[in-house]
N, CA, C, O and the ligand as a Tripos MOL2 file, in Angstrom:
@<TRIPOS>MOLECULE
protein
  245   243    62     0     0
PROTEIN
NO_CHARGES

@<TRIPOS>ATOM
      1 N         106.6660  134.4630   65.7680 N.3       1 MET1
      2 CA        106.2430  135.8080   65.4050 C.3       1 MET1
      3 C         107.4850  136.7040   65.2290 C.2       1 MET1
      4 O         108.3300  136.8040   66.1180 O.2       1 MET1
      5 N         107.5630  137.3220   64.1080 N.am      2 ALA2
      6 CA        108.7490  138.1560   63.8420 C.3       2 ALA2
      7 C         108.6110  139.5320   64.5280 C.2       2 ALA2
      8 O         107.5030  140.0440   64.6870 O.2       2 ALA2
      9 N         109.6890  140.0870   64.9090 N.am      3 LEU3
     10 CA        109.6980  141.4410   65.4920 C.3       3 LEU3
     11 C         109.5580  142.4530   64.4260 C.2       3 LEU3
     12 O         109.9030  142.1830   63.2750 O.2       3 LEU3
     13 N         109.0460  143.6580   64.7610 N.am      4 PRO4
     14 CA        108.9140  144.7240   63.7660 C.3       4 PRO4
     15 C         110.2700  145.0710   63.1420 C.2       4 PRO4
     16 O         110.3600  145.4600   61.9780 O.2       4 PRO4
     17 N         111.3280  144.9150   63.9620 N.am      5 GLU5
     18 CA        112.6680  145.2390   63.4360 C.3       5 GLU5
     19 C         113.0800  144.2620   62.3300 C.2       5 GLU5
     20 O         114.0020  144.5500   61.5670 O.2       5 GLU5
     21 N         112.4040  143.1060   62.2370 N.am      6 GLU6
     22 CA        112.7870  142.1260   61.2510 C.3       6 GLU6
     23 C         111.8870  142.1990   60.0250 C.2       6 GLU6
     24 O         112.1040  141.4810   59.0490 O.2       6 GLU6
     25 N         110.8560  143.0840   60.0730 N.am      7 MET7
     26 CA        109.9220  143.1470   58.9510 C.3       7 MET7
     27 C         110.1280  144.3810   58.1530 C.2       7 MET7
     28 O         110.4130  145.4550   58.6810 O.2       7 MET7
     29 N         109.9790  144.2120   56.8440 N.am      8 TRP8
     30 CA        110.1890  145.3130   55.8740 C.3       8 TRP8
     31 C         109.0180  145.4580   54.9960 C.2       8 TRP8
     32 O         108.4940  144.4740   54.4750 O.2       8 TRP8
     33 N         108.5780  146.7030   54.8100 N.am      9 GLN9
     34 CA        107.4030  146.9600   53.9880 C.3       9 GLN9
     35 C         107.7270  147.6630   52.7130 C.2       9 GLN9
     36 O         108.4890  148.6300   52.6890 O.2       9 GLN9
     37 N         107.1390  147.1700   51.6430 N.am     10 CYS10
     38 CA        107.2830  147.7830   50.3450 C.3      10 CYS10
     39 C         106.5940  149.1270   50.3080 C.2      10 CYS10
     40 O         105.4260  149.2480   50.6800 O.2      10 CYS10
     41 N         107.3290  150.1540   49.8520 N.am     11 GLN11
     42 CA        106.8020  151.5190   49.9020 C.3      11 GLN11
     43 C         106.2360  152.0480   48.6050 C.2      11 GLN11
     44 O         105.8620  153.2160   48.5050 O.2      11 GLN11
     45 N         106.1750  151.1590   47.5920 N.am     12 THR12
     46 CA        105.6270  151.7010   46.3440 C.3      12 THR12
     47 C         104.0990  151.9130   46.5130 C.2      12 THR12
     48 O         103.4610  151.3040   47.3720 O.2      12 THR12
     49 N         103.5610  152.7720   45.6880 N.am     13 GLN13
     50 CA        102.1730  153.1000   45.7780 C.3      13 GLN13
     51 C         101.2690  151.8950   45.6710 C.2      13 GLN13
     52 O         101.4360  151.0530   44.7890 O.2      13 GLN13
     53 N         100.3100  151.8180   46.5750 N.am     14 SER14
     54 CA         99.2930  150.7370   46.5610 C.3      14 SER14
     55 C          99.8440  149.3310   46.6290 C.2      14 SER14
     56 O          99.1670  148.3990   46.1950 O.2      14 SER14
     57 N         101.0270  149.1340   47.1480 N.am     15 CYS15
     58 CA        101.5130  147.7840   47.3250 C.3      15 CYS15
     59 C         101.3410  147.3530   48.7770 C.2      15 CYS15
     60 O         100.4040  146.6290   49.1140 O.2      15 CYS15
     61 N         102.2670  147.8100   49.6400 N.am     16 GLY16
     62 CA        102.1490  147.5180   51.0560 C.3      16 GLY16
     63 C         102.5650  146.1370   51.4630 C.2      16 GLY16
     64 O         102.3670  145.7470   52.6140 O.2      16 GLY16
     65 N         103.1350  145.3840   50.5530 N.am     17 TYR17
     66 CA        103.6340  144.0410   50.9280 C.3      17 TYR17
     67 C         104.6540  144.1310   52.0340 C.2      17 TYR17
     68 O         105.5180  145.0080   52.0320 O.2      17 TYR17
     69 N         104.5470  143.2130   52.9860 N.am     18 ILE18
     70 CA        105.5040  143.1800   54.0790 C.3      18 ILE18
     71 C         106.3210  141.9140   53.9920 C.2      18 ILE18
     72 O         105.7730  140.8120   53.9410 O.2      18 ILE18
     73 N         107.6280  142.0680   53.9750 N.am     19 TYR19
     74 CA        108.5190  140.9050   54.0110 C.3      19 TYR19
     75 C         108.6350  140.4640   55.4580 C.2      19 TYR19
     76 O         109.1090  141.2190   56.3070 O.2      19 TYR19
     77 N         108.2010  139.2390   55.7410 N.am     20 ASN20
     78 CA        108.2680  138.6510   57.0740 C.3      20 ASN20
     79 C         109.2080  137.4740   57.0660 C.2      20 ASN20
     80 O         108.9120  136.4660   56.4250 O.2      20 ASN20
     81 N         110.3350  137.5600   57.7530 N.am     21 PRO21
     82 CA        111.3270  136.4860   57.7220 C.3      21 PRO21
     83 C         110.7440  135.1760   58.3070 C.2      21 PRO21
     84 O         111.2490  134.0880   58.0310 O.2      21 PRO21
     85 N         109.6930  135.3010   59.1030 N.am     22 GLY22
     86 CA        109.0490  134.0880   59.6270 C.3      22 GLY22
     87 C         108.3440  133.3120   58.5780 C.2      22 GLY22
     88 O         108.0750  132.1240   58.7540 O.2      22 GLY22
     89 N         108.0330  133.9590   57.4760 N.am     23 LYS23
     90 CA        107.3370  133.3140   56.3620 C.3      23 LYS23
     91 C         108.2470  133.1010   55.1780 C.2      23 LYS23
     92 O         108.0790  132.1340   54.4340 O.2      23 LYS23
     93 N         109.2190  133.9940   54.9860 N.am     24 GLY24
     94 CA        110.0070  133.9230   53.7620 C.3      24 GLY24
     95 C         109.1750  134.3810   52.5700 C.2      24 GLY24
     96 O         108.1780  135.0890   52.7140 O.2      24 GLY24
     97 N         109.6140  133.9580   51.3980 N.am     25 ASP25
     98 CA        108.8720  134.3730   50.1660 C.3      25 ASP25
     99 C         108.9080  133.1900   49.2100 C.2      25 ASP25
    100 O         109.8960  132.9580   48.5120 O.2      25 ASP25
    101 N         107.8010  132.4450   49.1980 N.am     26 ARG26
    102 CA        107.7520  131.2360   48.3500 C.3      26 ARG26
    103 C         107.9650  131.5680   46.9030 C.2      26 ARG26
    104 O         108.6820  130.8630   46.1920 O.2      26 ARG26
    105 N         107.3470  132.6380   46.4630 N.am     27 LYS27
    106 CA        107.3930  133.0180   45.0390 C.3      27 LYS27
    107 C         108.8530  133.2920   44.6500 C.2      27 LYS27
    108 O         109.2900  132.9160   43.5630 O.2      27 LYS27
    109 N         109.6040  133.9510   45.5500 N.am     28 GLY28
    110 CA        110.9910  134.2500   45.2610 C.3      28 GLY28
    111 C         111.9400  133.1720   45.6810 C.2      28 GLY28
    112 O         113.1560  133.3630   45.6480 O.2      28 GLY28
    113 N         111.3950  132.0120   46.0880 N.am     29 LYS29
    114 CA        112.2080  130.8770   46.5700 C.3      29 LYS29
    115 C         113.0910  131.2630   47.7220 C.2      29 LYS29
    116 O         114.2430  130.8400   47.8180 O.2      29 LYS29
    117 N         112.5260  132.0870   48.6120 N.am     30 ILE30
    118 CA        113.2500  132.4620   49.8080 C.3      30 ILE30
    119 C         112.7420  131.5940   50.9920 C.2      30 ILE30
    120 O         111.5570  131.6050   51.3230 O.2      30 ILE30
    121 N         113.6660  130.8550   51.6050 N.am     31 GLU31
    122 CA        113.2730  129.9850   52.7100 C.3      31 GLU31
    123 C         112.8510  130.7480   53.9500 C.2      31 GLU31
    124 O         113.2840  131.8830   54.1510 O.2      31 GLU31
    125 N         112.0350  130.1640   54.7660 N.am     32 LYS32
    126 CA        111.6570  130.7400   56.0460 C.3      32 LYS32
    127 C         112.9290  131.0340   56.8440 C.2      32 LYS32
    128 O         113.9700  130.4060   56.6480 O.2      32 LYS32
    129 N         112.8120  132.0080   57.7490 N.am     33 SER33
    130 CA        113.9370  132.4020   58.5890 C.3      33 SER33
    131 C         115.0800  133.0970   57.8830 C.2      33 SER33
    132 O         116.1560  133.2570   58.4580 O.2      33 SER33
    133 N         114.8620  133.5230   56.6190 N.am     34 THR34
    134 CA        115.8340  134.2950   55.9180 C.3      34 THR34
    135 C         115.6620  135.7720   56.2780 C.2      34 THR34
    136 O         114.6470  136.3820   55.9440 O.2      34 THR34
    137 N         116.6710  136.3480   56.9670 N.am     35 GLY35
    138 CA        116.5540  137.7600   57.3290 C.3      35 GLY35
    139 C         116.5710  138.6510   56.0850 C.2      35 GLY35
    140 O         117.0690  138.2610   55.0290 O.2      35 GLY35
    141 N         116.0210  139.8470   56.2340 N.am     36 TYR36
    142 CA        115.9910  140.7520   55.0530 C.3      36 TYR36
    143 C         117.3910  141.0200   54.5360 C.2      36 TYR36
    144 O         117.6250  141.0580   53.3280 O.2      36 TYR36
    145 N         118.3170  141.2040   55.4620 N.am     37 GLU37
    146 CA        119.7120  141.4760   55.0820 C.3      37 GLU37
    147 C         120.3160  140.3490   54.2670 C.2      37 GLU37
    148 O         121.2620  140.5410   53.5020 O.2      37 GLU37
    149 N         119.7410  139.1640   54.4520 N.am     38 ASP38
    150 CA        120.3130  137.9830   53.7640 C.3      38 ASP38
    151 C         119.6340  137.7090   52.4190 C.2      38 ASP38
    152 O         120.0240  136.7870   51.7030 O.2      38 ASP38
    153 N         118.6250  138.5050   52.0790 N.am     39 LEU39
    154 CA        118.0150  138.3340   50.7760 C.3      39 LEU39
    155 C         118.9980  138.7350   49.6820 C.2      39 LEU39
    156 O         119.7730  139.6730   49.8670 O.2      39 LEU39
    157 N         118.9770  138.0460   48.5560 N.am     40 PRO40
    158 CA        119.8950  138.4340   47.4770 C.3      40 PRO40
    159 C         119.5900  139.8690   47.0230 C.2      40 PRO40
    160 O         118.4470  140.3240   47.0790 O.2      40 PRO40
    161 N         120.6570  140.5800   46.5650 N.am     41 ASP41
    162 CA        120.5070  141.9770   46.1680 C.3      41 ASP41
    163 C         119.5370  142.1470   45.0120 C.2      41 ASP41
    164 O         118.9900  143.2330   44.8150 O.2      41 ASP41
    165 N         119.3210  141.1050   44.2590 N.am     42 ASP42
    166 CA        118.4080  141.2160   43.1330 C.3      42 ASP42
    167 C         116.9960  140.7080   43.4580 C.2      42 ASP42
    168 O         116.1500  140.5360   42.5800 O.2      42 ASP42
    169 N         116.7830  140.4770   44.7630 N.am     43 TRP43
    170 CA        115.4160  140.0750   45.1860 C.3      43 TRP43
    171 C         114.4350  141.1980   44.9170 C.2      43 TRP43
    172 O         114.7570  142.3750   45.0820 O.2      43 TRP43
    173 N         113.2440  140.8250   44.5030 N.am     44 LYS44
    174 CA        112.2350  141.8640   44.1870 C.3      44 LYS44
    175 C         110.9500  141.5480   44.9360 C.2      44 LYS44
    176 O         110.6690  140.3980   45.2740 O.2      44 LYS44
    177 N         110.1690  142.6110   45.1890 N.am     45 CYS45
    178 CA        108.9130  142.4710   45.8350 C.3      45 CYS45
    179 C         108.0110  141.4650   45.0100 C.2      45 CYS45
    180 O         107.8030  141.6430   43.8100 O.2      45 CYS45
    181 N         107.5080  140.4410   45.6910 N.am     46 PRO46
    182 CA        106.6890  139.4190   44.9460 C.3      46 PRO46
    183 C         105.3840  139.9700   44.4650 C.2      46 PRO46
    184 O         104.7350  139.3520   43.6210 O.2      46 PRO46
    185 N         104.9620  141.1350   44.9770 N.am     47 VAL47
    186 CA        103.6930  141.7010   44.5660 C.3      47 VAL47
    187 C         103.8480  142.6810   43.3900 C.2      47 VAL47
    188 O         103.1600  142.5560   42.3780 O.2      47 VAL47
    189 N         104.7680  143.6660   43.5360 N.am     48 CYS48
    190 CA        104.8520  144.7050   42.5200 C.3      48 CYS48
    191 C         106.1960  144.6890   41.7830 C.2      48 CYS48
    192 O         106.3630  145.4150   40.8030 O.2      48 CYS48
    193 N         107.1520  143.8790   42.2360 N.am     49 GLY49
    194 CA        108.4070  143.8040   41.5080 C.3      49 GLY49
    195 C         109.3920  144.8730   41.8480 C.2      49 GLY49
    196 O         110.3840  145.0190   41.1340 O.2      49 GLY49
    197 N         109.1770  145.6590   42.9300 N.am     50 ALA50
    198 CA        110.0790  146.7370   43.2740 C.3      50 ALA50
    199 C         111.3920  146.0850   43.8360 C.2      50 ALA50
    200 O         111.3980  144.9490   44.3080 O.2      50 ALA50
    201 N         112.4720  146.8630   43.7540 N.am     51 SER51
    202 CA        113.7500  146.3430   44.2580 C.3      51 SER51
    203 C         113.7910  146.5330   45.7760 C.2      51 SER51
    204 O         112.9000  147.1410   46.3690 O.2      51 SER51
    205 N         114.8560  145.9930   46.3880 N.am     52 LYS52
    206 CA        115.0180  146.0930   47.8460 C.3      52 LYS52
    207 C         115.0470  147.5450   48.3120 C.2      52 LYS52
    208 O         114.6740  147.8400   49.4480 O.2      52 LYS52
    209 N         115.4830  148.4450   47.4480 N.am     53 LYS53
    210 CA        115.5920  149.8720   47.8330 C.3      53 LYS53
    211 C         114.2620  150.4740   48.1680 C.2      53 LYS53
    212 O         114.1900  151.4890   48.8610 O.2      53 LYS53
    213 N         113.1890  149.8510   47.6770 N.am     54 ALA54
    214 CA        111.8330  150.4330   47.8700 C.3      54 ALA54
    215 C         111.2390  149.9860   49.2500 C.2      54 ALA54
    216 O         110.1150  150.3470   49.5990 O.2      54 ALA54
    217 N         112.0240  149.2040   50.0010 N.am     55 PHE55
    218 CA        111.4870  148.6940   51.2960 C.3      55 PHE55
    219 C         111.9380  149.5420   52.4640 C.2      55 PHE55
    220 O         113.0320  150.1060   52.4690 O.2      55 PHE55
    221 N         111.0670  149.6170   53.4510 N.am     56 ARG56
    222 CA        111.3720  150.3470   54.6770 C.3      56 ARG56
    223 C         111.2140  149.4150   55.8430 C.2      56 ARG56
    224 O         110.2790  148.6160   55.8840 O.2      56 ARG56
    225 N         112.1330  149.5100   56.8100 N.am     57 ASN57
    226 CA        112.0740  148.6840   57.9990 C.3      57 ASN57
    227 C         110.9640  149.1660   58.9200 C.2      57 ASN57
    228 O         110.8260  150.3660   59.1560 O.2      57 ASN57
    229 N         110.1750  148.2350   59.4400 N.am     58 LEU58
    230 CA        109.0280  148.6080   60.3020 C.3      58 LEU58
    231 C         109.4760  148.9390   61.7460 C.2      58 LEU58
    232 O         108.7090  149.5220   62.5120 O.2      58 LEU58
    233 N         110.6790  148.5760   62.1020 N.am     59 GLY59
    234 CA        111.1310  148.8520   63.4280 C.3      59 GLY59
    235 C         111.7270  150.2270   63.6500 C.2      59 GLY59
    236 O         111.9590  150.6360   64.7870 O.2      59 GLY59
    237 N         111.9770  150.9520   62.5430 N.am     60 THR60
    238 CA        112.5000  152.3050   62.6270 C.3      60 THR60
    239 C         111.6150  153.2400   61.9320 C.2      60 THR60
    240 O         111.0320  152.9210   60.8960 O.2      60 THR60
    241 N         111.5000  154.4390   62.5060 N.am     61 LYS61
    242 CA        110.5880  155.4270   61.9130 C.3      61 LYS61
    243 C         111.3850  156.5940   61.3290 C.2      61 LYS61
    244 O         110.7990  157.5300   60.7850 O.2      61 LYS61
    245 ZN        105.7450  145.9060   46.3750 Zn       62 ZN62
@<TRIPOS>BOND
     1     1     2 1
     2     2     3 1
     3     3     4 2
     4     3     5 am
     5     5     6 1
     6     6     7 1
     7     7     8 2
     8     7     9 am
     9     9    10 1
    10    10    11 1
    11    11    12 2
    12    11    13 am
    13    13    14 1
    14    14    15 1
    15    15    16 2
    16    15    17 am
    17    17    18 1
    18    18    19 1
    19    19    20 2
    20    19    21 am
    21    21    22 1
    22    22    23 1
    23    23    24 2
    24    23    25 am
    25    25    26 1
    26    26    27 1
    27    27    28 2
    28    27    29 am
    29    29    30 1
    30    30    31 1
    31    31    32 2
    32    31    33 am
    33    33    34 1
    34    34    35 1
    35    35    36 2
    36    35    37 am
    37    37    38 1
    38    38    39 1
    39    39    40 2
    40    39    41 am
    41    41    42 1
    42    42    43 1
    43    43    44 2
    44    43    45 am
    45    45    46 1
    46    46    47 1
    47    47    48 2
    48    47    49 am
    49    49    50 1
    50    50    51 1
    51    51    52 2
    52    51    53 am
    53    53    54 1
    54    54    55 1
    55    55    56 2
    56    55    57 am
    57    57    58 1
    58    58    59 1
    59    59    60 2
    60    59    61 am
    61    61    62 1
    62    62    63 1
    63    63    64 2
    64    63    65 am
    65    65    66 1
    66    66    67 1
    67    67    68 2
    68    67    69 am
    69    69    70 1
    70    70    71 1
    71    71    72 2
    72    71    73 am
    73    73    74 1
    74    74    75 1
    75    75    76 2
    76    75    77 am
    77    77    78 1
    78    78    79 1
    79    79    80 2
    80    79    81 am
    81    81    82 1
    82    82    83 1
    83    83    84 2
    84    83    85 am
    85    85    86 1
    86    86    87 1
    87    87    88 2
    88    87    89 am
    89    89    90 1
    90    90    91 1
    91    91    92 2
    92    91    93 am
    93    93    94 1
    94    94    95 1
    95    95    96 2
    96    95    97 am
    97    97    98 1
    98    98    99 1
    99    99   100 2
   100    99   101 am
   101   101   102 1
   102   102   103 1
   103   103   104 2
   104   103   105 am
   105   105   106 1
   106   106   107 1
   107   107   108 2
   108   107   109 am
   109   109   110 1
   110   110   111 1
   111   111   112 2
   112   111   113 am
   113   113   114 1
   114   114   115 1
   115   115   116 2
   116   115   117 am
   117   117   118 1
   118   118   119 1
   119   119   120 2
   120   119   121 am
   121   121   122 1
   122   122   123 1
   123   123   124 2
   124   123   125 am
   125   125   126 1
   126   126   127 1
   127   127   128 2
   128   127   129 am
   129   129   130 1
   130   130   131 1
   131   131   132 2
   132   131   133 am
   133   133   134 1
   134   134   135 1
   135   135   136 2
   136   135   137 am
   137   137   138 1
   138   138   139 1
   139   139   140 2
   140   139   141 am
   141   141   142 1
   142   142   143 1
   143   143   144 2
   144   143   145 am
   145   145   146 1
   146   146   147 1
   147   147   148 2
   148   147   149 am
   149   149   150 1
   150   150   151 1
   151   151   152 2
   152   151   153 am
   153   153   154 1
   154   154   155 1
   155   155   156 2
   156   155   157 am
   157   157   158 1
   158   158   159 1
   159   159   160 2
   160   159   161 am
   161   161   162 1
   162   162   163 1
   163   163   164 2
   164   163   165 am
   165   165   166 1
   166   166   167 1
   167   167   168 2
   168   167   169 am
   169   169   170 1
   170   170   171 1
   171   171   172 2
   172   171   173 am
   173   173   174 1
   174   174   175 1
   175   175   176 2
   176   175   177 am
   177   177   178 1
   178   178   179 1
   179   179   180 2
   180   179   181 am
   181   181   182 1
   182   182   183 1
   183   183   184 2
   184   183   185 am
   185   185   186 1
   186   186   187 1
   187   187   188 2
   188   187   189 am
   189   189   190 1
   190   190   191 1
   191   191   192 2
   192   191   193 am
   193   193   194 1
   194   194   195 1
   195   195   196 2
   196   195   197 am
   197   197   198 1
   198   198   199 1
   199   199   200 2
   200   199   201 am
   201   201   202 1
   202   202   203 1
   203   203   204 2
   204   203   205 am
   205   205   206 1
   206   206   207 1
   207   207   208 2
   208   207   209 am
   209   209   210 1
   210   210   211 1
   211   211   212 2
   212   211   213 am
   213   213   214 1
   214   214   215 1
   215   215   216 2
   216   215   217 am
   217   217   218 1
   218   218   219 1
   219   219   220 2
   220   219   221 am
   221   221   222 1
   222   222   223 1
   223   223   224 2
   224   223   225 am
   225   225   226 1
   226   226   227 1
   227   227   228 2
   228   227   229 am
   229   229   230 1
   230   230   231 1
   231   231   232 2
   232   231   233 am
   233   233   234 1
   234   234   235 1
   235   235   236 2
   236   235   237 am
   237   237   238 1
   238   238   239 1
   239   239   240 2
   240   239   241 am
   241   241   242 1
   242   242   243 1
   243   243   244 2
@<TRIPOS>SUBSTRUCTURE
     1 MET1         2 RESIDUE 1 A MET
     2 ALA2         6 RESIDUE 1 A ALA
     3 LEU3        10 RESIDUE 1 A LEU
     4 PRO4        14 RESIDUE 1 A PRO
     5 GLU5        18 RESIDUE 1 A GLU
     6 GLU6        22 RESIDUE 1 A GLU
     7 MET7        26 RESIDUE 1 A MET
     8 TRP8        30 RESIDUE 1 A TRP
     9 GLN9        34 RESIDUE 1 A GLN
    10 CYS10       38 RESIDUE 1 A CYS
    11 GLN11       42 RESIDUE 1 A GLN
    12 THR12       46 RESIDUE 1 A THR
    13 GLN13       50 RESIDUE 1 A GLN
    14 SER14       54 RESIDUE 1 A SER
    15 CYS15       58 RESIDUE 1 A CYS
    16 GLY16       62 RESIDUE 1 A GLY
    17 TYR17       66 RESIDUE 1 A TYR
    18 ILE18       70 RESIDUE 1 A ILE
    19 TYR19       74 RESIDUE 1 A TYR
    20 ASN20       78 RESIDUE 1 A ASN
    21 PRO21       82 RESIDUE 1 A PRO
    22 GLY22       86 RESIDUE 1 A GLY
    23 LYS23       90 RESIDUE 1 A LYS
    24 GLY24       94 RESIDUE 1 A GLY
    25 ASP25       98 RESIDUE 1 A ASP
    26 ARG26      102 RESIDUE 1 A ARG
    27 LYS27      106 RESIDUE 1 A LYS
    28 GLY28      110 RESIDUE 1 A GLY
    29 LYS29      114 RESIDUE 1 A LYS
    30 ILE30      118 RESIDUE 1 A ILE
    31 GLU31      122 RESIDUE 1 A GLU
    32 LYS32      126 RESIDUE 1 A LYS
    33 SER33      130 RESIDUE 1 A SER
    34 THR34      134 RESIDUE 1 A THR
    35 GLY35      138 RESIDUE 1 A GLY
    36 TYR36      142 RESIDUE 1 A TYR
    37 GLU37      146 RESIDUE 1 A GLU
    38 ASP38      150 RESIDUE 1 A ASP
    39 LEU39      154 RESIDUE 1 A LEU
    40 PRO40      158 RESIDUE 1 A PRO
    41 ASP41      162 RESIDUE 1 A ASP
    42 ASP42      166 RESIDUE 1 A ASP
    43 TRP43      170 RESIDUE 1 A TRP
    44 LYS44      174 RESIDUE 1 A LYS
    45 CYS45      178 RESIDUE 1 A CYS
    46 PRO46      182 RESIDUE 1 A PRO
    47 VAL47      186 RESIDUE 1 A VAL
    48 CYS48      190 RESIDUE 1 A CYS
    49 GLY49      194 RESIDUE 1 A GLY
    50 ALA50      198 RESIDUE 1 A ALA
    51 SER51      202 RESIDUE 1 A SER
    52 LYS52      206 RESIDUE 1 A LYS
    53 LYS53      210 RESIDUE 1 A LYS
    54 ALA54      214 RESIDUE 1 A ALA
    55 PHE55      218 RESIDUE 1 A PHE
    56 ARG56      222 RESIDUE 1 A ARG
    57 ASN57      226 RESIDUE 1 A ASN
    58 LEU58      230 RESIDUE 1 A LEU
    59 GLY59      234 RESIDUE 1 A GLY
    60 THR60      238 RESIDUE 1 A THR
    61 LYS61      242 RESIDUE 1 A LYS
    62 ZN62       245 GROUP 0 **** ****
């Protein structure tokens, strides 16, 4: 189970996808246990295609 500090949520309207390093991103060919910081800079939300800038860390408010 990943900690909130390791999870990032897409902030674009009506998306809400959460990147969970415990799952990775099969669509983006991201292996499990890949931290958000280690995602490539050109990684995009697998749901809406937003860039990493659109994501917010769930461990910080
Ligand atoms: Zn998204």
